[in-house]
C-alpha positions as CSV (number, residue, x, y, z in Angstrom):
1,R,6.3,-11.2,-18.3
2,Y,4.8,-14.1,-16.3
3,M,3.0,-12.9,-13.2
4,W,2.9,-14.4,-9.8
5,A,1.1,-12.5,-7.0
6,E,-0.5,-12.9,-3.6
7,F,-2.3,-10.5,-1.3
8,T,-0.9,-10.3,2.3
9,T,-1.6,-8.3,5.4
10,T,2.1,-7.6,6.3
11,T,5.2,-6.4,4.5
12,R,7.7,-7.7,7.0
13,R,10.8,-9.5,5.7
14,P,9.9,-13.0,6.9
15,E,6.6,-12.7,5.0
16,L,8.4,-11.5,1.9
17,I,10.8,-14.4,2.0
18,R,8.0,-16.9,2.6
19,L,6.1,-15.6,-0.4
20,M,9.2,-15.5,-2.6
21,E,9.9,-19.2,-1.8
22,R,6.3,-20.0,-2.7
23,A,6.7,-18.2,-6.0
24,F,9.9,-20.1,-6.8
25,R,8.2,-23.4,-6.1
26,E,4.9,-22.6,-8.0
27,I,6.7,-21.1,-11.0
28,G,9.2,-24.0,-11.0
29,G,12.5,-22.2,-11.1
30,V,14.8,-19.6,-9.5
31,P,16.1,-16.6,-11.6
32,E,19.8,-15.7,-11.7
33,E,19.1,-12.1,-10.7
34,L,16.3,-10.6,-8.6
35,V,15.7,-6.9,-9.3
36,V,14.1,-5.1,-6.4
37,D,13.0,-1.6,-5.6
38,N,14.7,0.0,-2.6
39,M,12.3,-1.6,-0.1
40,R,13.5,-1.5,3.5
41,Q,12.8,-5.3,3.8
42,V,15.7,-5.9,1.4
43,I,17.9,-2.8,1.1
44,D,19.5,-1.2,4.2
45,K,21.0,1.7,2.2
46,P,19.8,2.7,-1.3
47,A,22.2,3.2,-4.1
48,R,23.6,6.7,-4.4
49,Q,25.8,8.4,-6.9
50,G,29.2,6.8,-6.6
51,G,28.1,4.0,-4.4
52,P,26.1,0.7,-4.7
53,A,23.1,-0.2,-2.6
54,L,23.6,-2.1,0.7
55,V,21.6,-5.2,0.7
56,N,20.3,-6.5,4.1
57,H,22.5,-9.3,5.4
58,D,19.6,-11.6,6.0
59,F,18.4,-11.1,2.4
60,Q,21.9,-11.6,1.1
61,E,22.0,-15.0,2.9
62,F,18.5,-15.8,1.5
63,G,19.9,-15.1,-2.0
64,R,22.9,-17.3,-1.4
65,W,20.6,-20.1,-0.2
66,W,18.5,-20.0,-3.4
67,G,21.4,-19.1,-5.7
68,F,20.3,-15.6,-7.0
69,R,21.9,-12.2,-7.0
70,T,20.0,-9.2,-5.6
71,I,20.1,-6.1,-7.7
72,A,18.6,-2.8,-6.3
73,C,17.0,-0.4,-8.7
74,P,18.8,2.9,-8.9
75,P,16.5,5.7,-7.9
76,Y,14.3,6.9,-10.8
77,W,15.1,4.0,-13.0
78,P,12.0,3.6,-15.1
79,Q,13.2,0.7,-17.2
80,A,13.0,-1.6,-14.2
81,K,10.5,0.1,-11.8
82,G,8.1,0.7,-14.6
83,K,7.7,-3.0,-15.3
84,V,6.8,-3.7,-11.7
85,E,4.5,-0.7,-11.3
86,R,2.6,-1.6,-14.5
87,G,2.1,-5.1,-13.3
88,I,0.7,-3.9,-10.0
89,G,-1.5,-1.4,-11.9
90,Y,-2.8,-4.2,-14.2
91,I,-3.8,-6.3,-11.1
92,K,-5.6,-3.3,-9.6
93,R,-7.5,-2.4,-12.7
94,S,-8.2,-5.8,-14.3
95,F,-8.6,-7.9,-11.2
96,L,-9.2,-6.0,-8.0
97,E,-11.5,-3.1,-8.9
98,G,-15.2,-3.8,-8.0
99,R,-14.4,-7.4,-6.8
100,S,-16.1,-8.9,-3.8
101,F,-14.5,-11.5,-1.5
102,A,-15.2,-13.1,1.8
103,G,-11.7,-12.9,3.2
104,L,-8.0,-13.1,2.4
105,D,-8.1,-16.8,1.5
106,D,-11.0,-16.2,-0.8
107,L,-9.3,-13.2,-2.4
108,N,-6.1,-15.1,-3.1
109,G,-8.1,-18.0,-4.5
110,Q,-9.8,-15.7,-6.9
111,L,-6.4,-14.1,-7.8
112,R,-4.8,-17.5,-8.5
113,S,-7.7,-18.4,-10.9
114,W,-7.4,-15.0,-12.6
115,L,-3.7,-15.3,-13.1
116,A,-4.0,-18.8,-14.5
117,C,-7.1,-18.2,-16.7
118,K,-6.4,-14.6,-17.9
119,A,-3.2,-12.8,-17.0
120,N,-0.7,-15.4,-17.9
121,V,-2.5,-16.8,-21.0
122,R,-3.3,-13.5,-22.7
123,C,-1.2,-12.3,-25.6
124,H,1.1,-9.8,-24.0
125,G,1.1,-6.4,-25.7
126,T,4.9,-5.9,-25.6
127,V,6.3,-9.3,-26.4
128,K,3.3,-10.5,-28.5
129,E,3.1,-13.9,-27.0
130,R,1.5,-15.6,-24.0
131,P,3.5,-15.3,-20.7
132,I,2.9,-18.9,-19.9
133,D,4.6,-20.0,-23.2
134,R,7.5,-17.6,-22.6
135,L,8.0,-19.0,-19.1
136,Q,8.4,-22.6,-20.4
137,R,11.5,-21.5,-22.4
138,E,12.9,-19.4,-19.5
139,L,12.6,-22.3,-17.1
140,T,15.4,-24.1,-18.9
141,H,17.8,-21.3,-17.9
142,M,16.6,-20.9,-14.3
143,G,18.0,-22.5,-11.2
144,S,16.4,-25.6,-9.6
145,V,14.0,-25.3,-6.7
146,Q,15.3,-26.6,-3.3
147,P,13.1,-28.9,-1.1
148,D,14.0,-27.0,2.1
149,S,13.0,-23.5,3.1
150,Y,15.5,-20.8,4.1
151,P,15.9,-20.8,7.9
152,S,15.3,-17.0,8.1
153,L,15.3,-15.3,11.5
154,Q,14.6,-11.8,12.5
155,R,16.5,-11.0,15.6
156,C,16.2,-8.3,18.2
157,T,16.2,-7.8,22.0
158,R,13.2,-6.7,24.1
159,L,12.7,-5.4,27.6
160,V,10.5,-7.6,29.8
161,S,7.8,-5.6,31.6
162,N,6.8,-6.2,35.3
163,D,3.8,-8.3,34.1
164,A,6.1,-10.6,32.1
165,R,5.4,-9.3,28.7
166,I,7.4,-8.1,25.7
167,S,6.4,-5.9,22.9
168,Y,7.1,-6.9,19.2
169,G,5.4,-5.4,16.1
170,G,2.9,-3.5,18.2
171,V,1.7,-6.7,20.0
172,L,2.3,-7.8,23.6
173,Y,3.6,-11.4,24.1
174,S,3.8,-13.2,27.4
175,V,7.1,-14.7,28.6
176,D,8.0,-17.0,31.5
177,P,7.2,-14.9,34.7
178,E,10.4,-16.0,36.3
179,V,12.4,-13.7,33.9
180,A,10.3,-10.6,35.0
181,C,11.5,-10.9,38.6
182,R,14.5,-8.6,38.0
183,R,14.1,-5.0,36.8
184,G,15.6,-4.3,33.4
185,T,15.7,-7.9,32.2
186,R,16.0,-8.3,28.4
187,V,15.4,-11.3,26.2
188,D,16.6,-12.2,22.8
189,V,13.7,-12.5,20.3
190,Q,13.8,-14.5,17.1
191,V,11.0,-14.6,14.5
192,S,11.3,-17.3,11.9
193,V,10.1,-17.2,8.3
194,D,7.0,-19.2,9.2
195,G,6.0,-16.5,11.7
196,I,6.9,-18.2,15.0
197,L,8.2,-15.9,17.6
198,R,10.6,-17.3,20.2
199,A,12.2,-15.4,23.2
200,Y,15.4,-16.6,24.9
201,Y,16.8,-15.6,28.3
202,G,20.4,-16.7,27.8
203,E,20.1,-20.2,26.3
204,R,16.7,-20.8,27.9
205,L,13.5,-20.6,25.8
206,V,11.1,-18.5,27.8
207,A,8.3,-17.8,25.2
208,Q,7.0,-19.2,21.9
209,H,4.1,-17.7,20.0
């Protein structure tokens, strides 16, 4: 029942992975199983009658790196989805409604304080104890936190325009003008978990943003 949360402006997989790694480190352990909704950042194909869910390859590798199994919620499975949705509702009602903040950093600073001073030290209505106390017992059964981050990459190819730009995520990025000389030139794009975009023409790095 321990809660860890952070507000963000994107739901892309690298951001999800970055935040999960931060959660593991700040909580102090890694669970054996991670139960997720059928979010497209994790699940390529939801579970259907007679067949399991297909977990995205990159997220499977992320799980192997940290040592947890990914379990997708079957559709309409209230026992698991309800816990997540109630937690989100609790944050909305008890923390977010009517709150003022100067920006994302300020909002997350207030959230961390609220989690530490209220959410995780209250007596939980279901388990009748404080989540922070329950966590201390659970940590003895959780995996250890690794010092290194998962080297996650999102990969795709992009067409280079005549003015030496590529489009990714609705944003135009410049590349080395030399690769725009030939019509139809494509580059390989990699976006790392820390948000760095790199474009390669063959083996040559032609952009970094």
